[in-house]
C-alpha positions in Angstrom: -23.0 1.5 25.3 -22.9 -2.0 26.9 -20.4 -2.8 29.6 -17.6 -4.9 28.2 -17.8 -8.6 29.2 -14.5 -10.3 30.0 -16.0 -13.8 29.7 -14.3 -14.5 26.3 -11.0 -13.5 27.8 -11.3 -15.9 30.8 -12.5 -18.6 28.4 -9.3 -18.0 26.4 -7.2 -18.9 29.4 -8.9 -22.3 30.0 -10.0 -23.3 26.5 -9.0 -26.6 25.2 -8.3 -27.7 21.7 -10.8 -28.3 18.9 -13.3 -25.8 20.1 -15.0 -25.4 16.7 -14.6 -26.4 13.1 -13.3 -23.0 12.1 -12.2 -22.7 8.5 -11.7 -26.5 8.2 -14.3 -29.1 8.9 -13.3 -32.3 10.7 -13.9 -34.2 7.5 -11.4 -32.0 5.7 -8.9 -32.2 8.5 -8.9 -36.0 7.9 -8.3 -35.6 4.2 -11.9 -35.7 2.9 -14.0 -33.1 1.1 -17.2 -31.7 2.7 -19.4 -31.8 -0.4 -18.3 -35.3 -1.3 -19.4 -36.5 2.1 -22.7 -34.6 2.1 -23.6 -36.0 -1.3 -23.2 -39.5 0.1 -25.6 -39.0 3.0 -28.4 -41.5 3.1 -30.0 -40.6 6.4 -31.5 -37.3 5.5 -32.7 -35.3 2.5 -29.9 -33.7 0.4 -29.0 -30.1 1.4 -28.8 -27.2 -1.0 -27.4 -23.7 -0.9 -30.8 -22.1 -1.4 -31.0 -20.7 2.2 -28.0 -18.5 1.8 -27.4 -14.9 1.1 -27.0 -14.7 -2.7 -24.1 -13.2 -4.7 -24.8 -9.7 -6.2 -25.3 -9.4 -9.9 -24.1 -6.5 -12.0 -22.3 -3.7 -10.3 -24.2 -1.8 -7.6 -21.3 0.8 -7.5 -21.3 1.5 -11.2 -17.6 1.2 -11.6 -16.8 3.4 -8.7 -19.2 6.3 -9.5 -21.2 5.3 -6.3 -19.7 4.4 -2.9 -20.6 2.0 -0.2 -22.0 2.7 3.3 -21.7 0.4 6.2 -24.4 -0.2 8.8 -22.4 1.4 11.6 -22.9 4.9 10.4 -26.6 4.6 9.6 -28.4 4.5 13.1 -27.7 8.1 14.0 -28.3 9.4 10.5 -31.7 7.6 10.4 -32.8 8.9 13.8 -31.9 12.5 12.8 -33.7 12.2 9.5 -30.5 12.9 7.6 -30.2 12.3 3.8 -28.6 8.9 3.5 -26.0 8.9 0.8 -23.9 5.8 -0.2 -25.2 2.3 -0.8 -25.9 -0.1 2.1 -27.4 -3.3 0.9 -27.4 -6.5 2.9 -29.5 -8.7 0.6 -26.6 -9.9 -1.5 -22.8 -10.4 -1.1 -20.4 -8.3 -3.2 -19.3 -10.1 -6.3 -15.7 -9.9 -7.4 -16.2 -6.9 -9.7 -18.1 -5.0 -7.0 -15.3 -5.4 -4.5 -13.0 -3.4 -6.7 -15.7 -1.0 -7.7 -16.5 -0.3 -4.0 -12.9 0.7 -3.4 -12.9 2.9 -6.4 -16.1 4.5 -5.1 -14.5 5.2 -1.7 -11.5 6.8 -3.4 -13.8 9.0 -5.5 -15.9 10.1 -2.5 -13.0 10.5 0.0 -10.2 11.6 -2.4 -8.1 13.2 0.3 -8.2 10.1 2.5 -8.3 7.0 0.3 -5.8 5.8 -2.3 -6.6 2.7 -4.4 -3.5 0.6 -5.3 -2.7 -2.6 -7.1 -0.3 -5.3 -6.0 2.6 -6.4 -8.3 2.0 -10.2 -8.7 -0.9 -11.4 -11.0 -2.7 -14.6 -10.1 -2.6 -17.8 -12.2 -5.8 -16.6 -14.0 -4.2 -13.2 -14.6 -6.3 -11.3 -12.0 -4.8 -8.2 -10.4 -5.0 -8.0 -6.6 -5.8 -4.6 -5.2 -6.2 -2.7 -2.0 -6.6 0.8 -0.5 -4.7 3.0 1.8 -6.9 4.9 4.3 -6.0 7.6 6.8 -7.3 10.9 8.3 -5.8 13.0 5.6 -3.1 12.3 3.0 -0.6 15.1 3.1 -0.3 16.9 -0.2 2.4 15.4 -2.4 2.6 12.2 -0.3 0.0 10.1 -2.2 2.6 7.6 -3.3 4.2 7.3 0.2 3.6 4.1 2.1 4.7 5.6 5.4 2.4 6.2 8.3 0.2 3.1 7.9 0.1 0.9 11.0 -2.6 -1.7 10.4 -3.2 -4.2 7.6 -6.6 -5.8 7.1 -7.2 -8.7 4.7 -10.1 -11.0 3.8 -11.1 -13.8 1.4 -7.9 -15.8 1.5 -10.3 -18.8 1.6 -12.7 -18.5 -1.3 -15.8 -20.0 0.4 -15.7 -17.8 3.5 -18.2 -15.3 2.2 -18.7 -11.8 3.5 -15.2 -10.9 4.6 -14.6 -8.4 1.7 -18.0 -6.7 2.4 -17.4 -6.3 6.1 -13.9 -4.9 5.6 -14.9 -2.4 3.0 -18.1 -1.3 4.8 -16.3 -0.9 8.1 -13.8 1.5 6.5 -16.6 3.3 4.8 -18.3 3.8 8.2 -15.1 5.5 9.6 -14.9 7.8 6.5 -18.5 8.7 6.5 -18.7 9.5 10.2 -15.5 11.6 9.9 -16.7 13.6 6.9 -20.2 14.2 8.2 -19.1 14.6 11.9 -21.5 12.0 13.2 -21.4 11.8 17.0 -20.8 8.0 16.8 -21.0 4.8 14.9 -22.9 1.9 16.2 -22.7 -1.9 15.7 -25.5 -3.7 17.6 -24.9 -3.1 21.3 -21.6 -1.2 20.9 -21.1 2.4 20.0 -17.9 4.4 19.3 -17.8 8.2 19.6 -16.5 10.4 16.8 -13.2 10.9 18.7 -12.4 7.2 18.5 -13.4 7.1 14.9 -10.9 9.8 14.1 -8.2 8.2 16.2 -8.7 5.0 14.3 -8.3 6.8 11.0 -5.2 8.6 12.2 -3.4 5.2 12.6 -3.4 4.6 8.9 -5.1 1.5 7.6 -4.3 -0.7 4.6 -7.0 -3.0 3.3 -6.6 -5.9 0.9 -10.2 -7.2 0.8 -9.8 -9.9 -1.9 -6.7 -12.0 -1.4 -8.0 -15.0 -3.5 -9.8 -13.5 -6.5 -9.5 -16.6 -8.7 -10.9 -18.8 -5.9 -13.7 -16.4 -5.0 -14.8 -16.0 -8.6 -14.9 -19.8 -9.0 -16.8 -20.3 -5.8 -19.3 -17.6 -6.6 -20.0 -19.1 -10.1 -20.2 -22.7 -8.9 -21.4 -22.7 -5.3 -18.9 -25.5 -4.8 -17.7 -24.6 -1.3 -14.3 -23.9 -2.9 -11.4 -23.1 -0.5 -8.1 -22.9 -2.4 -6.9 -20.8 -5.2 -7.1 -22.1 -8.8 -3.5 -22.9 -9.7 -3.7 -26.2 -11.6 0.0 -26.8 -12.1 0.2 -29.5 -9.4 -3.2 -31.1 -10.1 -4.1 -34.5 -11.5 -6.3 -34.7 -14.6 -9.8 -35.9 -13.7 -9.4 -35.0 -10.0 -11.0 -31.5 -9.7 -10.2 -31.2 -6.0 -6.5 -31.4 -6.8 -6.6 -28.0 -8.4 -5.3 -25.1 -6.2 -3.2 -24.3 -3.2 -4.4 -23.5 0.3 -3.0 -19.9 0.5 -3.2 -20.0 4.3 -0.7 -22.9 4.3 1.6 -21.2 1.8 3.3 -18.6 3.9 6.8 -19.1 5.2 6.6 -20.0 8.9 7.2 -23.8 9.3 6.0 -24.3 5.8 8.1 -27.4 5.5 6.2 -29.0 8.3 7.5 -32.6 7.7 11.0 -31.2 8.6 10.1 -28.4 11.0 7.5 -30.2 13.1 7.3 -33.5 14.9 5.2 -36.2 13.2 1.6 -35.5 14.1 -1.5 -37.7 13.9 -3.2 -34.9 12.0 -0.6 -32.8 10.1 -1.2 -29.1 9.9 -1.1 -29.1 6.1 -0.5 -31.5 3.3 1.7 -31.9 0.2 -1.0 -33.8 -1.5 -2.6 -31.6 -4.2 -6.0 -33.2 -3.6 -6.0 -32.0 0.0 -7.9 -28.9 1.1 -4.7 -27.9 3.0 -2.2 -28.4 0.1 0.7 -26.1 1.0 2.0 -25.7 -2.6 5.5 -26.4 -4.0 7.4 -23.9 -1.9 6.8 -21.2 0.7 5.3 -18.1 -1.0 5.1 -20.1 -4.3 1.7 -18.4 -5.1 1.3 -14.8 -6.4 -1.4 -14.2 -3.8 0.9 -14.9 -0.8 3.8 -13.1 -2.5 1.6 -10.0 -2.6 0.8 -10.2 1.1 4.5 -10.5 1.8 5.1 -7.5 -0.5 2.6 -5.5 1.4 4.2 -6.3 4.7 7.6 -5.3 3.3 6.3 -2.2 1.5 4.5 -0.5 4.4 7.4 0.2 6.8 5.2 1.3 9.8 2.9 -1.7 10.0 2.7 -3.2 13.5 -0.7 -5.0 13.3 -2.3 -7.4 10.9 -5.8 -9.0 10.9 -7.0 -11.8 8.6 -10.8 -12.4 8.4 -12.0 -16.0 8.3 -15.2 -17.9 9.1 -16.8 -19.7 10.9 -16.2 -20.3 14.6 -16.7 -17.2 16.7 -13.0 -17.2 17.6 -10.2 -14.7 17.8 -6.8 -16.4 17.2 -3.3 -15.2 17.9 0.1 -16.8 17.3 2.2 -18.7 17.2 0.1 -21.2 15.3 2.4 -24.3 15.5 3.4 -24.6 19.2 2.9 -23.0 22.7 4.7 -19.8 23.4 7.6 -19.0 25.7 9.6 -15.8 26.5 12.8 -17.1 28.2 14.9 -18.7 25.5 15.3 -16.8 22.2 17.4 -19.7 20.7 14.4 -22.0 20.9 12.8 -20.7 17.7 11.4 -21.9 14.4 14.7 -21.3 12.6 17.0 -23.3 14.9 17.6 -26.6 13.2 18.4 -28.5 16.4 14.7 -28.4 17.1 13.6 -29.8 13.8 11.1 -32.7 14.1 10.4 -31.7 17.7 8.0 -28.7 17.3 4.2 -28.9 17.3 3.5 -31.5 20.0 1.1 -30.2 22.7 1.6 -31.2 25.5 5.3 -31.8 25.0 5.2 -34.7 27.5 4.0 -36.8 24.6 7.6 -36.8 23.3 9.3 -37.4 26.7 8.7 -36.3 30.3 11.7 -34.0 30.1 10.9 -32.5 26.7 9.4 -29.0 26.5 9.7 -27.2 23.1 7.8 -23.9 23.0 8.2 -21.2 20.4 10.0 -18.0 21.5 8.1 -14.7 21.4 9.1 -11.5 23.1 7.1 -10.8 26.2 5.8 -7.5 25.0 4.5 -9.1 21.8 2.8 -11.9 23.6 1.2 -9.5 26.1 0.0 -7.3 23.3 -1.5 -10.2 21.3 -3.4 -11.5 24.3 -4.8 -8.1 25.3 -5.8 -7.2 21.7 -7.4 -10.6 21.1 -9.2 -10.4 24.4 -10.6 -7.0 23.7 -11.7 -7.9 20.2 -13.5 -11.1 21.4 -15.2 -9.5 24.4 -16.6 -6.5 22.4 -17.7 -8.7 19.5 -19.6 -10.7 22.1 -21.2 -7.5 23.4 -22.3 -6.4 20.0 -24.8 -9.2 19.3 -24.6 -11.6 22.3 -23.0 -14.4 20.4 -19.9 -15.5 22.4 -16.5 -15.0 20.9 -13.5 -16.6 22.5 -9.8 -15.4 22.3 -7.3 -18.3 22.2 -3.8 -19.0 20.9 -4.2 -20.6 17.5 -2.6 -23.9 18.6 -5.6 -24.4 21.0 -7.7 -24.9 17.8 -5.3 -27.1 15.9 -1.6 -26.6 14.9 -1.1 -24.8 11.6 1.9 -24.2 9.3 2.5 -21.6 6.7 -0.2 -19.3 8.0 -0.6 -15.6 7.4 -1.0 -14.6 11.1 2.6 -15.7 11.9 4.2 -14.4 8.7 4.7 -10.9 10.1 6.6 -12.3 13.1 8.6 -14.6 10.9 9.7 -11.6 8.8 11.3 -10.1 11.8 13.3 -13.3 12.5 14.1 -14.7 9.0 13.8 -11.7 6.7 15.6 -9.3 9.1 12.7 -6.9 9.0 13.1 -3.9 11.3 9.9 -4.7 13.1 7.6 -7.5 14.0 3.9 -7.4 12.9 1.5 -8.7 15.5 -1.1 -10.9 13.8 -4.7 -11.9 14.7 -7.3 -14.0 12.8 -11.0 -13.5 13.4 -13.2 -16.5 12.7 -16.5 -14.7 12.3 -19.9 -16.3 12.4 -21.3 -19.8 12.9 -22.0 -22.7 10.5 -25.1 -22.6 8.4 -26.4 -26.1 9.1 -29.2 -25.6 6.5 -26.8 -25.2 3.6 -24.8 -27.7 1.7 -21.8 -25.4 2.2 -21.9 -24.5 5.8 -19.6 -21.5 5.1 -22.3 -19.6 3.2 -24.3 -17.5 5.7 -28.0 -16.9 5.6 -29.1 -13.2 5.3 -29.6 -13.0 9.0 -26.2 -14.4 9.7 -24.7 -12.0 7.1 -26.1 -9.1 9.1 -24.9 -10.4 12.4 -21.4 -11.1 11.0 -21.2 -7.5 9.7 -22.1 -6.1 13.1 -19.6 -8.3 14.9 -16.7 -7.7 12.4 -17.3 -4.0 12.6 -16.7 -4.1 16.3 -13.8 -6.5 16.0 -12.0 -4.2 13.5 -12.6 -1.2 15.6 -11.3 -2.9 18.7 -8.1 -4.0 16.8 -7.5 -0.4 15.8 -8.0 0.7 19.4 -5.5 -1.8 20.5 -3.1 -0.8 17.8 -3.2 2.8 19.2 -2.8 1.8 22.8 -0.3 -1.0 22.7 
């Protein structure tokens, strides 16, 4: 096992803003659309999406009669000449049908540890969101109970950020396979975890929702259009295809009404223009997809950690996402109206020399977020050598209505009994050879899977320690 490098943690302390494009390109932050801009380029040949990992066809899991295997549980089995059961295939990305089929396959193979479930709100196109509850062993008679699950993992909230559902499902499959077959370890690139840590991770109780945006992902897969939003057309303008859909990661509750809650910013964190890639919708939690995530946070009473998978910036982000943090003044918070129109400026001296709004966060939560993000970033770096950096989300760019902050917002505004610490992992790097830079090559896809496996394992480790 490689020695953990703390370089990403130290970078987190000194990092400045705008480190990487992350899930928005600079063109899109300024109101444009990436494909429109690429199509107008005159100085180089047009790009295509040919050099990207393709989408799977059919159903490799045969409606749940077969189950997935991640790459973390394969190295030991291969060296020992074991019979390899389960499907590990990196040549294609899971299509929408296969994401569900894979979960059903896990439930069939690990019936005492996995329960498939469906979320209550159907999408605009009448799709059903689904997930799975995973733990060491589900006590007899408690299959319907939502108690005892401490970590929520989600992926594919932005349709074009390919691979997140695969990495989430395959990671959980590695834990389950190693536990069932008593493998001595699971290995992702340069990082290994012994069976004892695998079983500790399972004992925490894990909830996965691998496909938050089924309408958007289905559309993106069928069109290769670099689609980001969902497919709700109710606010759209006829003949303007980009005006369809809402950015689900601007539709959560924290400072959703950014024109009131935040100071005027040169580059607003979201938009109320339906043609924008960051269109926030008509109200907080207006979309069934975000309602479902809020439902999950409310329905699993022991959740304390949340992770949202995104691409592509080799970053690990923690909240708050709209302003700097502070621990001394609980009244300086996102619900206090005396601070409306003053939040979001970093540094605050841009308002006045004496001004200094920062968002309140309890010291223990801030410490836990920094430590968890630092461990996740440093070990992801160790796994492949690509450097991941842990930073507060505002160091990238201010955001509003994001999923990472929603669990903390519920504690303040919805009077939840506990706060949920949130992280976002921006896995991978841009594919400069593709028209849509969010679509990875086959080589990138494999590296991403390795790094995300380590990141998720480190989050579970942090959840157990902190």
